[in-house]
N, C-alpha and C positions, 0 to 999 in steps of 0.2 A: 272610890266608888260611892256615889251619893246615895243611892239605893238599892234596893232588889224590889221589885214590886211584882205581883202578880194579881190579878183579880179574883185567883185561888185562894194567894197569900199576900196578901200586903198592906202597904202601909199609904198614908200621903206623901207622895216622893216633888221633890220639888229639884229646879236646878237652875243655875245662874248663866243663861246662854250670854255667850261673847254679845258685845253690842258694839255702839259705836265707838266706843272710846278704847277698844280693846286694842292691844298691841298689834301692829302691822302683820297680817299673814305672810309668812313666806313663801314664796312660788319654789314649787319642789322642781319640777323641769317644764320646758315650753313642750307643750303638743304642738306647736308648728309644725308643718310637713317639713321644714327647711332646717327644725334644729331638733336635736336629742333622737333618741333611737327611734326607731322606725317599730309602729305598732304594726300585727298582722291583722287582716281586713275582718277577720273572724273575730277579732275583743275591739274593734271598734265601739264608739257611744254614739250614737245615731240622735238625732235633736227632731223633733214635733215643731216644738216651741221655745223660742228664743230663753234662757236661762244662763244667768250669770252667777258663777258659784262664788263672786264675791259678797253676794245678798244670802249668801244660804249662812246660817246661822249653827243650826244642827241638823244632822244625818242620823236617818231611823231609817232602821231594817227590821225585817221578816227574818225570820230563820229555817223553816221547812219550805225547802226549793226556792232557798234566797240563798242565802248564807251557805246551809247545808242541801247539799244537791245531789239526790237519792239516785244511785245505780238502776236503772229501769229492769236490767235484766237479772238483779237479785230482789231489790224493793218492791219493785210492782209486780213480780213474780210472788213475793210472798203477799202480799194483799190478795192477787187473785186466787192464790190456791186455800188463805183463809176464808175468804169469801165463799168458794165453794163447797168448804166445809161446812161452813154455815147453811149454805143450801140444802144439803145432804142430809145433816145430823139434826137442824134447830125446824128447815120447814120441810122436810121428807120428801126433798127431791130423789130421783133416779140415783143408787149409787154407783152407775159409770159415769157420772160427771164428777170422779174423782180420778179417773184416769185421762181427763181432760188435760191439757199444758196451756199456756201462755203466749202467742207469738209477741213480745214489747215493742217492736217496728212495725206491728199494722198500723194501730190508730194514732191520728196525729189530733194536736190542740185545734178548736174553732169548729169541730164538727157540730151537728145535733143531731138528735136521736128522737125520732118519733115514733113517739112510745104506742101510740093505739095501731099502726101499720105494720111495726116491726122494723122502721127503714133508717138508715144512716148518712146523713146529709150534707155536703159541703155545697156550700152558697157565694154567691160573691157578694160586694157592699153593697148592692141594692136589694138581699134577699131573694135574689131568683136564685133556685136550684138546679146547680151545674153536675154536678156529680151526687150520684145516690145508689145508693145498694140495700137491698132486702137480706139481713142477713149478710150473707159473703158473696150474693148473686147482685151481680151490676145491673140496673135497670135499664131499659132501652130508653131513648129519647123521648120515643112517644110513650113509654109509660111514665117517664118524668111528668112530660106536659100533661099528660091524660089524670096525674093525680095530683100536681101542683100546681097547675095552670101554665100560662104564657106569658109573655109580658105584658098583658093587658088584667092579668091577674095574679097579685102577691098576697100570701099569707104573712103575718106579721112574727110567724114561730116564737112566739113570746107566752105562748098560753101555758094550761095545765097539761096538755098532750106532747109537748114538746121537752127536752131536758139538752141544756146546751154543757159540752164537753170543753172548758175554759181553763181546764187545771190538769198537770199533768197526772195527778194521781186521778184522775178519772176517766185514764186510759184502757186499764184492768177492768171498770166496770164495763164500759163500751163494747169493751173484746168480750166480756162473758155473754152480754143483753146479746152481741151478735152472734154467737154460739149458741144461746139457746134460742132464739128464731129459728136456725137450721134445726135444732134438734127437735123443736115443735113441729114444723113442716113436714120434716121425715119421718117423724115417729108419732102421729097423730093417737095410738092409743097409752103412749106412756105418761101422758101428762093429762091432769082431768082436763074436761071439756070447759070448765070454767075459769081455766088460767088462759088468758088471752095476751096478747103480746105487752098489752098495758100493766097487767099482773105481774108478768116476767120481770119487767124492769122495776114493778114496785118491791117485789122479792130480793131482787139484787141488790136496790138500795137498802134494805130494810138487814140484807145479811152484813154490807158495809158497814152501817151503823150499828151492828154488834159487835164487830172488830175491833171499832174504835172505841166502844164502850168499856169492851171488857179488857182493853188494853195489851191484847194479844201482839200486836203487828209493835207496839212500839217495845215491848218485852224484848221482843228479839232484836232488834236493833239495837237495843241498850247494850246488850250481850256481847256483840260484836260490831260495833258502828264502821268498822274497816272492810267489813263484807259488804255492807250498804249504802254508804257514804262514801262520795268522791272525796280524796285528800285536796285542800288548796291551800298551798302553802304562802299564796299571796294575800290573803284574807288579813293576817296579822301588820303586814307592811301596809296597808291599804289604810287600817283602821287607826294603826300608828299614823300614819302622813295626815288624816283628818284631824284628829286630834293637835298635833304639832301644830298644824296651821290655824290653830284657834276654834276649831269648831266643837260643839259638844256631840256627842252619839249617845243612840239610846236602842235598845232593842225590844219590839212589841211583837211578841207570839202568842199563837194562840196553845202552844205546848205547856203543859205544866213545868213548875219548877224542876224536878227531879231528872224528867228526860231532856230539859232544856240544859241541866247544868254537863249531864254526861256528853251530849251532843257538841256544845261548845268546849268543853276540852277537848274533845277528839281534833276539831276543825283550829282549836287555836295550840294543839302540841300542849296541852297541859296535863294529860295524865301521866301519873305516876309508876312507881315501881308496882308492880302485879295486875297493872290495869285500875289502879286505883286513881279517884278525880279527886281536884283540889279546885280552886278558886280564884287561881290566877288570872284567868281571862275576863274575871271582872274588870280589871284595869283597864279593860280596852271601852267599856261602856260609862256614861253619868248613870245613866239609868237604865234597868233592866226590869220589865212588866214579861208577866208569863200567865196563861190564861187567860187573854186578854176579850176573848170572845170576839173576836174582830168578825163582821165588819161593825158591829153595833158599838164596839169599841169607840168608833168615831163619830158616830150619831152626837147631836149638840144635846136630845133628850135625856142623854145613857147618865143615870146619876149613881152606876155602881159604886159600893163600897171600896176604897183598895186599904189592901192589909200588907203589913211590911213582913217578909220571909226571913225566918233564920235560916242561915244557909244551910250550917253543919246538919240541923236535923229536919229541914224542911218546914218547921214549923211555925205558928203566926204569932208574932210579938204584942201587935195592939188590940188585944180583942178584952172584951169585958164580961167576964165567966161564958167564954164561947160565942157571945154575940159580937157582930161587928160593930165598931165604933163609928158614929155618923161623920160621913166624908166632909172634909175641910175643902173648900176650893171647888172645882169643876178639873177633870181629869181631861178634858180635852184643851190641846195647846194652840194658842193661836198664832198670828203674825205680831211680831213685835216691830214696833215704830216709834221713832225718836227724832225730836224736833232738834232741828239746828239750823241757825242763820234765818230762820222762819223756813224750812223749806224741811216737808217729811221725807226719812229714807224708810224703803220697806225692808228688813228684816224677814226671811224667809227661811221654812223647813224642808229638806229633801227628804221624802220616806219612799225606801226601794223595797220591792214584793215583786213577787211572783203571779197572783192573783187578779187578775183584769178588775173583778168588782169588790172581792174584799179586801184587797190592798190599793189598789190604783185610783178606782171609782170613788168610793166612799172618803180617802181621804182627800183628796182632790175638790169634791163636791161641799162636802161638809165642814171642813177646816181650811182649805182653802191654800192646802199644801202642795207643794211640786212633787213631780211623781218620775219615779223612772222605775220601769217594767222588765225585768230578768227573762229573757227568751233564752234558754241555754240551745232549742234547738236551731237557732239564729247562725251560731257559728258556721254549720254545716252548708245551711242556707244560702251565707253570703260566698262562702267556698266555691261552691257549685256554679251560683251566679256568676263569679269569676271566670271558671273554668268554661262557663258554656256562653260567655257571651256571641261569639259567631254562629253558633245555635240561634242566638234569640234575634240578631242581624237579619239571620238569614229568613226567618219567619217574619220579621218586617219586612223584605225586601218579597218575599211571596204575597202578604197582604196587599201592598200597593201594587206589585204585578196584577194582581186578580181586579184591583180598582181601575188600572189602566186599562185591560182590556174589556169590562163592563161598561166603559166611558166610550169605548169606543164602537162597542155594541150599541149601545143607545145613539150614536151619533149616524150609523150606517141606519137605524129603524127608523130614524128622524128623515135622513134624506128620502129613504123607500116614502115615506108616507107622505111627505111634503113638496119634492121637487118633480114626482111624475115622470120618473126616467122612463127613457126607451126602454124596451125588450133588452139589448145586447147589455144596457147598464145595469139594470134590475137583476138580472140572471149574474153577470158580474159581482154587485152587492149581496147578491143573496149566495153566493160561495165564499164571499169573505164572511158575511155572518160565521159562514157552517164552519170554516176554519177557526173563527175566534171563540165559538162554541167548545171546539174539541180543545183548544188552549188553555178557556178557561176552567174545562174541566179537568185538564192535568194539571194545572196551577192548583185547583182546589183541592185534588187527590195528595198532591206534592206535599200543600201546605198541611193536610189532616194528618199525615203520614211524620211529618218534622214536630208539630205540635204533640203527637202521640207519645214520639221516643221522650222528647225534652220532659211533658209529664211524668214519664216512666223515670227519668233518671233522678226526679227528686223526690220522687216516692211514686211505688208504681200504684197502688188503689188511688191516692187523695192529691199526687202533684205538687207543686208548690205550696209550701206553707202560706206563705203573703197573696198570693195570688189565686185567682180560676179564671185560666183564661186570660184574655188580656185585663182585667179589670183586677183589682183588688180583692183578696176575699173577706169574708165578715168578720174573720180574727185582724186582719191588716187593717178593717176599719177602726176596730174597737182600739187597736193600739194607737192608731193617729188621733184618734179621736180624744183618749185619756191618759194617754202616757205623754209628759212632756217630754223623755228620754226613753232608750231602750236597748239594750246589749243583750250579750249572751251570758257573762258571768259579773257577779255583783264586785269581785274583785277586779274587774278591767276599771273600776274608778282609780286604782291606785296606779293607771298607766299613763294619766291625763296630768295636770297642773289641776292644785286644788284651786285655784284661781281660774282657771278656765271660764272662756265665756261661750257655751254653747250655742251656735246659731244652724237655723234651716236651710237646706236649700231654698231658694228663689221656687215660688207656687206659681205653675203654669196652669191656665186654662186651655180646652181644646185648642182655642182659633190663634192661640200664641204659640204653638209649638213649630209648627213650619218656616212661622216668619221669625219668632227668636233664634231658632238653628239655622237660617239661610245665611 
């Protein structure tokens, strides 16, 4: 272990990343479909941009919701419970809130909260609102269009009146916001008149921040990690595989050292007698950085000092009478290059995280790192996609059938206008038009019902995570833009060769689909 670092307590750390002269990295196994064990579709690694693992010299990991997958039914419920208590005891909300409960399955990532109106929105990749609720009441199509416009007017949804639900930790506060909106509407006398929807959200955020500041959530988790964190026995083999292949591995987390040590002991099976922790897990990382304050950690202008942690006590080692020592060098890691035979070879860093902005966007844009986004919901999503593939084919057929009928109707209408048919022919054409109108309405209703059933099979209020109707959802658009790779669990890296070349499928524009598919 070269160093344990934390912006809360660390020293300057350095690690010699393997270069071009390193020993040849061994292939663990072939990930080809024709060789080796078959991998369940829910554990596949999906590729947006080509990534050759042979060029990756270091792999970094976030901890919370990446290496450590929290159980929503316990951890998020705990966060919800403590947030409600802060609202009641610190912000003097009605005590009846204490009897409320949290449904961990209701909210999904990728939603947007309209703080001003008390609405929760799901939109497509073009930012058109397709599903909207006021509290828990679904808005009609007319209400959506009246509030958020139609295809001619589109809000950017990135101003101060909106909050993005892009992390799993945000789901509890989104659910609580919806409950408070309903409570305000149904009980106008129980909250002061000055408390509008925006104030409700502000108070929820303040209560959440209080929970983080006083450490109540992580104290509970630290006492019983197994209750709140999923065990994953594949993490250690995955880390060993990467290190055996010659890569450096590092951990960058916003959690502080004491909590990080407890969680990583649990994940790596290093907990000793009577629940005591040790530091055996450190052998799987070249550098550990705690209290990193991401995303600012990744920014070029960040000159935060690094202090070394003394593992046993958690105390700082390199301080001068309690004052930070001046920083030596820059904490921002850069791509490594080496000239050989007048050709430059680029060595890259892969960073794995769960936060689309805090982990993926910043490390990619500021440092040029390659990125992998962990999306735990993806495992269920792709399994359902496979099971419901016939339903999707039915929808595609009904959509094409509607287009065919409308094409025939257009042809008949043109015939009536341009051919000046006699009375008998005109009557025959009008009868045919009436039949087609009835057929079109029948197909429209069948398509609408099939679409509704498919939507509810994925998620009753919000539908498919990565889709809104036929278009990619806002969340899917972000994943596609910012993540080089994405998968359901970080340990899925261990299911594929450490030298694998990840390649995306070919991109198609709309005019190519039917031609290439014929």
